[in-house]
C-alpha positions, 0 to 999 in steps of 0.5 A: 299068220305066217307059213312057219306058224301054220307049220308049227300049228300042224306039227302041234296037232300030232299025237305025242305018242309013246313016252320014248317019242316024247323024250325024242321030241323034247331032246329036239326042243332042248337042243334048239331052244333058247337055253339048256345047260346045267343051270336050267332050261329056258324056252321062248316061243311066240306059238300058242300051239307050241306053248299049249303042247310043251307042258304035256310034252315034258310031263309025258317025257320026264314027269316034270312040270315047268317051275311056274306058269309060262310068263308072257314077254311083251304080250306075245312071247311065252317063256317056260323055265326049269331051274329046280335042281331035281327037275333038271336032274331028271331031264338030264338023266333021261337024255343021257347027260351027266347031272354034274358039271357042264352039259356037253350038248350032243344028239343022243343017237341012242334015243333016235334008233327008229323012224318014229323017234327021229321024226319026233326029234325033228318035230321038236327041233323045228318047233323050238328053233325052226322056220320056213319061208312061204313057198310062194316067195322062195324055198328056205327052211332052217334050224338054228342051234347055239351048239356047234356039235349039235349042228354037226351031228344033226347034219350027219343024221340028215345025211343018214336019212337021205337029206343033203342040208347046208350049214352056216354060222350066223350071230354066234349060232349054227344054221342048218338049212334047205333050199330045195323044194323037194327036200323041204316037202320030204322034211315037213312030211317026215316031221309030221306036217304033210298038209304044209308039204302039200302047200310047198308042192302046190307052190312049186307046180304053180310056179312051174306053170307060171314060168311055162306060160311066160316062156310060151308068151315070150316065144309067141311074142318073139315069133309075132315080132319076127313075122311082122318085121319080115312082112314089113321088109318084104313090103318095102322090097316090093314097093322099091321094085314097083317104083323102079319099074322092075316088078312087072318084068319079074316071072309070074310066080314072083309077081303073084307072091308080091301081089298076095303079100301086099293084099294080105300084109298081116297073114302068116306064111302058112296062111299066105301060101294057102291062097295060091292056086294051086296052094304052095308050101310055106318053104316055097313061099319063103323062097319067093319072098326072099328072092323079092328082097334080094332083087330089091337089094340088088336094084337099090345097089345098082341105082346107087 
């Protein structure tokens, strides 16, 4: 089962509540469903939970039933229709539309004056025309409507609620979408899916921890590589100084640094510095080893 299906199942477990909440939710459904105009309603869904909720929702909001028992297309999709003029008239009246003429699709803000009504509207819109990607893959939630005015008015409503959606057109439809995990979390919580919101939050934390570990591993690997290269370079310099008979002529502190480095090629500078008697600082040892490399380089240039 997809993450979108899980979200819709959770949303459908929400109580329908008072009649005006049912009307607000139905408004979201109708403006984002397959068809809603002066000739009828057609709602197609693959969600069993949404299919079970729709008859109760329309009965509560409009006191109407669908024309027939929902049909099944391809054995998976539920199809609900309303074509009866009286039923359609009751729906249009309740939503504030004219019974006659073309339906001018818009978000009736008079139905969405309180937070509960807005949450119900968003729930209906997502159930009919929404989807959300598994947050372990990427963050993307979208609502798709066939009505330009609805997309513009819902975007304005989102802004009023503190959200910052983006929009685009796709195949003759209008898409309102979010790509920020925190916005998706807040939107799911508002619509009535707090468990799904927690899954988005958990995925964000998991991704953050994975990225942190990867950065730490990469940093440690880079440091180890750097240390190995520095040790190898120093050992090459010591060998050159010995072969050119210059090593024995060096000051005691440099000969001691060369001896300890050769005997402990795998040690870090901090570990190697602690072997001196008395111990020296890491920076002090680094300075001595750098002198050995410079002397070796000068010797090599002199021989050439």
